[in-house]
C-alpha positions in Angstrom: 49.0 -202.6 19.8 48.5 -200.7 16.3 50.1 -202.6 13.4 53.6 -201.6 12.5 55.1 -202.9 9.3 58.3 -204.8 9.7 61.5 -204.0 7.8 63.6 -206.4 5.6 65.9 -207.2 8.4 63.1 -208.2 10.8 61.7 -210.4 7.9 64.9 -212.2 7.3 65.2 -212.9 10.9 61.8 -214.3 11.2 62.3 -216.6 8.1 65.6 -217.9 9.5 64.1 -218.7 12.8 61.5 -221.0 11.1 64.0 -222.4 8.6 62.8 -221.1 5.3 64.3 -218.8 2.7 61.2 -217.1 1.2 57.8 -216.0 2.7 56.0 -218.1 0.0 57.4 -221.2 1.5 54.9 -220.9 4.3 52.2 -222.0 1.9 54.0 -225.0 0.5 51.6 -227.4 2.0 48.9 -226.0 -0.2 48.6 -227.5 -3.7 50.0 -225.1 -6.4 46.6 -225.2 -8.3 44.8 -223.7 -5.2 47.3 -220.9 -4.8 46.8 -217.4 -5.9 50.2 -216.7 -7.6 49.9 -213.1 -8.5 50.1 -209.9 -6.5 46.9 -208.7 -5.0 45.4 -205.6 -6.8 45.9 -203.3 -3.8 46.2 -199.6 -4.2 49.1 -197.7 -2.7 51.3 -197.2 -0.9 49.0 -194.8 0.8 49.9 -192.3 3.5 48.6 -192.8 7.1 45.5 -190.6 6.9 44.4 -192.0 3.5 44.8 -195.6 4.9 42.7 -194.7 7.9 39.9 -193.2 5.8 39.8 -196.5 3.8 38.9 -198.5 6.7 37.4 -196.1 9.2 33.6 -196.0 10.1 32.5 -192.5 9.3 29.0 -191.6 10.8 29.2 -188.2 9.1 30.2 -187.4 5.5 31.8 -184.2 6.3 32.5 -182.5 9.7 33.4 -178.7 10.0 33.1 -178.5 13.8 35.6 -176.9 16.0 35.3 -174.0 18.4 38.0 -175.2 20.8 38.2 -178.9 20.1 39.7 -179.9 16.9 40.3 -182.8 14.5 43.9 -183.1 13.4 46.1 -185.7 11.9 47.7 -187.9 14.7 50.9 -189.7 13.5 50.7 -193.5 14.1 53.7 -193.2 16.4 51.7 -191.5 19.0 49.2 -194.2 19.5 51.9 -196.8 19.3 54.2 -195.3 22.0 51.6 -193.9 24.3 49.8 -197.3 24.4 52.8 -199.0 25.8 52.0 -200.4 29.4 54.4 -198.4 31.3 52.9 -195.2 30.0 49.2 -196.1 30.1 49.5 -197.0 33.9 51.8 -194.2 34.9 50.2 -191.8 37.3 51.0 -189.1 39.9 54.5 -190.0 41.3 54.2 -189.7 45.0 58.0 -190.6 45.3 58.7 -188.5 42.2 62.4 -189.0 42.0 61.9 -192.8 41.7 59.8 -192.3 38.7 62.3 -191.0 36.3 60.4 -192.0 33.1 57.4 -190.1 34.1 59.4 -187.1 35.2 61.3 -187.1 32.0 58.1 -187.2 29.8 56.7 -184.3 31.8 60.0 -182.4 31.5 60.1 -182.8 27.7 56.4 -181.6 27.4 57.1 -178.6 29.6 60.2 -177.6 27.6 58.4 -177.9 24.2 55.4 -175.9 25.5 57.7 -173.1 27.0 59.6 -173.0 23.6 56.4 -172.8 21.6 54.8 -170.1 23.8 58.0 -168.1 24.2 57.6 -168.2 28.0 60.0 -169.0 30.7 58.3 -172.0 32.3 55.5 -174.4 31.8 53.8 -176.5 34.4 53.0 -180.2 34.0 49.5 -179.5 32.5 46.0 -178.8 33.6 42.6 -180.3 33.3 41.7 -178.2 30.2 41.9 -174.7 28.7 38.9 -173.4 30.7 40.4 -174.3 34.1 43.8 -172.9 32.9 42.1 -169.5 32.4 40.4 -169.7 35.7 43.6 -170.6 37.6 45.4 -167.8 35.9 42.8 -165.3 37.2 43.3 -166.8 40.7 47.0 -166.5 40.3 46.6 -162.7 39.3 44.5 -162.2 42.5 47.3 -163.6 44.5 49.3 -160.5 43.4 48.8 -157.2 45.0 45.8 -154.9 44.1 44.0 -156.9 41.5 40.2 -156.6 42.1 38.8 -156.6 38.5 39.1 -159.4 35.8 38.6 -158.1 32.3 37.9 -160.7 29.7 37.2 -160.4 26.0 33.7 -161.1 25.1 35.0 -162.9 21.9 36.7 -165.4 24.2 35.4 -169.0 24.2 32.0 -168.8 26.0 32.5 -172.1 28.0 35.8 -170.5 29.3 34.1 -167.4 30.4 31.5 -169.3 32.2 34.1 -171.4 34.1 35.9 -168.1 35.0 32.8 -166.6 36.5 32.2 -169.8 38.5 35.5 -169.8 40.0 35.4 -166.2 41.0 31.7 -166.2 42.0 32.4 -166.7 45.7 35.0 -164.0 45.9 32.9 -160.9 46.9 35.2 -158.1 46.2 36.2 -159.2 42.7 34.3 -158.2 39.6 34.3 -159.9 36.2 33.8 -157.5 33.2 33.7 -158.4 29.6 35.2 -156.1 26.9 33.1 -156.0 23.8 34.1 -156.9 20.2 33.7 -154.7 17.1 30.6 -155.8 15.4 32.1 -155.5 11.9 35.5 -157.2 12.3 34.9 -159.4 15.4 38.2 -158.1 16.9 38.3 -156.7 20.4 37.1 -153.1 20.8 40.3 -151.3 21.6 38.5 -148.1 22.7 36.5 -150.0 25.2 39.7 -151.8 26.4 41.5 -148.5 26.8 38.6 -147.1 29.0 38.4 -150.1 31.2 41.9 -151.3 31.8 43.9 -150.1 34.9 46.4 -151.2 37.4 43.8 -152.9 39.5 42.9 -155.1 36.5 43.9 -158.6 35.3 43.0 -158.9 31.5 42.7 -161.9 29.3 42.2 -162.2 25.5 42.0 -165.1 23.2 43.9 -165.2 20.0 42.7 -166.3 17.4 39.3 -165.6 19.2 36.2 -167.7 19.3 35.2 -166.4 16.0 38.5 -167.6 14.4 39.4 -164.0 14.0 43.1 -162.9 14.5 43.3 -160.1 17.1 45.6 -157.1 16.7 48.0 -158.3 19.3 50.6 -155.5 18.8 48.0 -152.9 19.6 46.4 -155.0 22.4 49.9 -155.4 24.1 50.6 -151.8 23.6 47.5 -151.1 25.9 47.8 -154.1 28.2 51.5 -154.3 29.1 52.0 -150.8 30.5 48.6 -150.4 32.1 47.1 -153.8 33.4 48.3 -155.1 36.7 48.4 -158.6 35.0 47.5 -159.9 31.7 47.5 -163.0 29.7 46.8 -164.7 26.2 44.6 -167.6 25.8 45.2 -170.0 22.9 42.5 -172.6 22.2 43.9 -173.8 18.8 47.4 -174.9 19.8 48.4 -175.5 16.2 48.7 -171.7 15.7 51.8 -171.8 18.1 53.6 -173.5 15.2 52.8 -170.7 12.7 52.2 -167.4 14.6 54.8 -165.4 16.5 55.3 -166.9 19.9 52.8 -165.1 22.3 55.6 -164.4 24.7 56.9 -161.6 22.4 54.0 -159.4 23.7 55.3 -159.8 27.2 52.1 -161.2 28.9 52.3 -162.6 32.4 50.7 -165.9 31.4 50.0 -167.8 28.2 47.4 -170.4 28.8 45.0 -172.6 26.7 44.1 -175.9 25.3 46.6 -178.3 23.7 44.3 -181.0 22.6 45.3 -180.4 19.0 48.7 -182.0 19.9 48.2 -185.7 19.6 44.9 -186.0 21.3 41.7 -187.0 19.3 38.5 -185.0 19.5 36.5 -188.0 20.8 33.2 -186.9 22.2 34.6 -183.7 23.8 37.5 -185.0 25.7 39.7 -185.7 27.5 41.4 -182.3 27.1 44.8 -181.0 27.8 45.2 -177.6 29.5 48.6 -175.8 29.2 49.9 -173.1 31.7 52.9 -171.1 30.8 54.3 -168.0 32.7 57.2 -165.9 33.4 59.9 -166.9 36.0 58.8 -164.0 38.3 55.3 -165.6 38.8 56.5 -169.2 39.3 55.8 -169.6 42.9 52.3 -168.3 42.4 51.3 -170.7 39.6 49.3 -173.9 40.0 50.6 -177.4 39.4 54.1 -178.7 39.4 57.4 -178.2 37.6 59.9 -180.9 36.7 63.5 -179.9 36.5 66.8 -181.4 35.2 69.6 -181.8 37.5 72.5 -184.4 38.5 72.4 -187.0 41.1 75.1 -187.8 43.7 77.2 -189.6 41.1 77.0 -186.9 38.6 74.5 -188.7 36.3 71.6 -186.9 34.6 68.5 -186.9 36.8 65.0 -185.5 36.8 63.4 -184.0 39.9 60.2 -182.3 41.0 61.5 -178.9 41.3 58.4 -177.1 42.4 54.9 -178.5 43.6 52.7 -175.9 45.1 49.7 -178.2 45.3 47.5 -179.2 48.2 48.4 -182.9 47.5 51.9 -182.1 48.6 50.8 -181.3 52.2 50.5 -177.4 51.6 46.7 -177.4 52.5 45.5 -173.9 53.1 48.8 -172.6 51.6 48.2 -174.4 48.3 48.0 -172.3 45.2 45.3 -174.5 43.7 42.8 -177.3 44.4 43.7 -179.0 41.1 45.5 -182.0 42.4 46.7 -183.9 39.2 47.7 -183.2 35.7 46.7 -184.7 32.4 49.6 -187.1 32.3 48.8 -189.3 29.5 47.5 -186.5 27.3 50.6 -184.5 28.0 52.7 -187.5 27.0 50.8 -187.8 23.7 51.4 -184.1 23.1 55.0 -184.5 23.7 55.3 -187.4 21.4 53.3 -185.6 18.7 55.4 -182.5 18.9 58.6 -184.6 18.7 57.2 -186.5 15.6 55.9 -183.4 13.8 58.8 -181.0 14.6 58.8 -177.3 13.9 58.4 -177.8 10.1 55.6 -180.4 10.5 53.6 -178.0 12.8 54.0 -175.2 10.4 52.9 -177.2 7.3 49.8 -178.6 9.1 48.9 -175.1 10.2 49.4 -173.9 6.7 47.1 -176.6 5.2 44.5 -175.5 7.8 44.6 -172.0 6.6 44.6 -172.8 3.0 41.7 -175.1 3.4 39.7 -172.5 5.2 40.3 -170.0 2.4 39.4 -172.6 -0.2 36.0 -173.2 1.5 35.5 -169.4 2.0 36.0 -168.8 -1.8 33.6 -171.6 -2.7 31.0 -170.2 -0.4 31.6 -166.6 -1.7 30.9 -167.8 -5.2 27.4 -168.6 -3.9 27.0 -165.2 -2.2 27.6 -166.5 1.3 30.3 -164.5 3.0 31.6 -164.2 6.5 29.8 -162.1 9.0 33.0 -160.7 10.3 35.6 -159.0 8.2 38.7 -159.5 10.5 41.6 -161.8 9.3 41.1 -165.5 10.2 43.3 -168.6 10.8 41.0 -171.7 10.0 37.6 -170.8 11.4 35.0 -168.2 10.2 31.5 -167.3 10.9 28.8 -167.5 8.3 25.0 -167.2 8.3 23.1 -170.5 7.9 19.3 -170.6 8.3 18.1 -173.3 10.7 16.2 -175.1 8.2 19.2 -175.4 5.9 21.4 -176.6 8.8 18.6 -179.3 9.6 18.8 -180.4 6.0 22.6 -180.7 6.1 22.4 -182.7 9.3 19.9 -185.1 7.7 22.6 -185.6 5.0 25.2 -186.4 7.7 27.0 -183.1 7.0 28.0 -181.0 10.1 28.6 -177.4 8.8 29.9 -176.1 12.1 28.7 -174.9 15.5 25.8 -172.6 15.9 26.7 -169.7 18.0 23.7 -167.4 18.1 22.7 -168.8 21.5 25.8 -167.1 23.0 25.9 -164.2 20.6 22.3 -163.1 19.8 23.6 -160.2 17.8 24.9 -162.7 15.2 21.8 -164.0 13.6 21.8 -167.6 12.3 25.5 -167.5 12.9 27.4 -170.9 12.5 31.1 -171.2 13.3 32.9 -173.2 10.5 36.1 -174.9 11.0 38.5 -176.2 8.4 41.5 -178.5 9.3 43.9 -180.5 7.3 41.4 -183.4 7.9 38.9 -181.8 5.6 39.5 -182.7 2.0 38.6 -180.5 -1.1 35.8 -182.9 -1.9 34.3 -182.3 1.6 34.5 -178.6 1.0 32.8 -178.8 -2.3 30.2 -181.2 -0.8 29.3 -178.5 1.8 29.4 -175.6 -0.5 27.2 -177.3 -3.1 24.4 -177.8 -0.5 24.6 -174.4 1.1 
């Protein structure tokens, strides 16, 4: 388990148990002339992140990669609590009401996600944001009359690919992409108005893959009255602590990736998909819902309220073939949200936004400006020649993610991401070498 400092009461209890009054007495067997009798010249006290940086192995000098998986500060309490044996070994409760601890952790996660998104209900989590989007599209098809799925082209490319794979075998369903405006990077509202109709399900990401904030009031004004079903995808969950809750736009679903809540980037996973919807759709959603009730003696109890999964013997009537949830990742998210609280989430989000603007200003001073003029949160697109990017890689600096392969019209485009983990020194380091 990670080191956790003891308090004075714990120290006195330990000293009493071994029969001494002061910690120095532990070294009484060492001759005085051999003892180091002054305080060690140690800097501090340091905050958690500074202490980690002091001892961590860093293969890269500075990393500005994001695009759906983000490096954020994770409070030490998340690792400490989630590494307890009863949490690490907990899995799908086949006799759910017996597993009150597991049910409660899921209930807390669901409650916080529903609150952050402004939706009525959240399920117990999904594999990742991409499968959350695909499952939302399947949920839309279970409604009446949906035969076209519209998706913003500015949405995460991997999400769009997973969506198309899910729907490829459904012959009478078409997937259509709505273009973005070349100058701003925001969705083309004229194209959206021309394509949307009652037989459509429509999905938009906010902020989008370019980091650009979409004009959601105008999008909702088009989608809410005209689409048969529509949803908002969020790949940077930290925005839920700063932006208006997506539920105010009255979408049918709010889905996305919650890896930013307490889960490290690692080598691209594991991830944590979230799925929130309105009460009217609850019986068509995938996954499970944990509820709060009372037992026969009137005590608080948690129960598996709804489970529309094949694993619970529904077979061909199942709403989804996804048969588990990201239990440990969801637990870490719940602990992280509890530790950060609303003010902590907002502060972290503001630090990300401020850091991005600081780096944008440094780059602008060198004549390097964003390729897209739309407002951003903490990601933006700039041009970087391949030779320059190779030179930065050689110096162990990751300037961002090349995106020209998915968007050929954006030549030499790199998606740069700044989080609270990027210091001002790292921003200067990147800017000086661009």
